[in-house]
N, C-alpha and C positions, 0 to 999 in steps of 0.2 A: 539575434538570439531571442527566443520566445519562451516564456514560462506560462504554462496553462495549468490552472488549478482544477483538478477533477473532483475534489471534495475538500471541505474545510471543517468537518465535524469530528467528533470523537467516536469511540466504538458504539455508543448508544444511538448516534445520529439524531437528527430532528426531522420528523417527529419521533419521540421516544415511544416505543411500542407500549401501549397501555396507559400512557400519560394523558391526563385531561387538562393540563395547564393551558393557559391562553396561547403561549408560543406554539406548543405542539398542535393545538386545535387549529390555529391559523395556518400552520404548515400543511396540515391535511387538506385544507381548502385551496391553498395557493402553493403550487409546486415550486415557485421561485423562492419560497422561504425555507425549503428543505435543505438539509445539510447532510451530505454523504460522508463516508469515512475519508479521512485525510489522505490525499494523494495528489500528485502533480506529475507533469513531465516537462523537460526542457528540450526544445528543438533548436538545433543549430546546424546550418549547412545541410539540411535534409536528414539529419540523424536525430534520433530520439533517445533520451535517457529518462526512464521511468523512475520516479521517486516513490518508493513503496509500491507494493503490488496488491492493491485492495479495492480497486474500482469494481463495482458489481457488474459493470458492462465491459470489462476489460477485453474479453474475447470478441465482442462486437465492435468495440471502438478501435481496436488495433488489429488489423488483418495480419496473418502470418508474414514475418519478415519486416514488419514496421517498427519493432522495438529493437534497438541496437544494444542496450544494456539496461540493467535494473540496479538501482541503489537502494538497499534496505536500510532504514534508519535504526530499526531494532526489530526484535522478533515477537512483538505482540501480535496476536491473531488478526487484529484489525489492520495490520500493516503488511501481512503476508498471505492472506487467504486466497488471493487470485493465483498465487503460485501453484496451489493445488489444482486449479483449472488448467494451467499451462503444462504441468508436468507430464501428462500423457499425450501431449500433442505431437505432431510430426513436423519435421523441418529442422532448420539450423538451431543449434544450441544458443541460448541467450545467456551471456555472461551476467552473473549476479555478484555485486560487491556488497558485503555486509560486515558489520562489526563482529568481533569475536564473541561467541556466545556458546558456552558448553552445552546448555540445555536446548537451545534452538526452540523451534516451535513444532511440536508433533514430529512429523518426519519430512519436513521441508527439504532437508539436505539429501534425502534419498529420492532423487528425481531423475527423469530421463531428458527433459527438454530445457531445463534451466541449469546452468553450470555455475556452481558456487566457486568463487575464486578465493585465494588466501585472504583471511581477514585483515583489514587495515588496522594499523596500530596508532596512527595519529591522523587527525583530520583537522585542517586549518579553517575550513569554511563552515562546516556543520558540526555542531556538538552532538556526539553520539553517546547518549547515556545508556548504560547497560541495565536494561529492565528485563524482568521475567514476567510471564503471564500472571502470576499471583502476587507481584510485588506491591502494586498500588491499586486500591479499590477504585471503582468507577467514581468519578466526581459528578455531583449534580450540576445540571445546566443552569 
């Protein structure tokens, strides 16, 4: 089993657009110091489970048919924005597991190529907090 981190930043990422602090300035000069939006995938026996769908290069990184399932931790835009890229694609439906969320995020559940499954009610490994896009203001780095 392999866990690959695609991003470890928050929605602002590093460097933060318009920020002149030392960390952001260094990240602009050294790409290895940059932090993309939080996302990962687990690979086991040739199958891939994508954890959150927000890698900016998702369509380039994962050719059609290479993502077996998607697990969304919550519906903040910085965890679901690549679903918007996938929704008009062609090919097999990608099952999406997500927590219950009446508001969702924009029209993520109105898609053609990603299939939202029934919301899970209990998760033993991952704690799924119910957040909404306006619940928590961005935190400074």
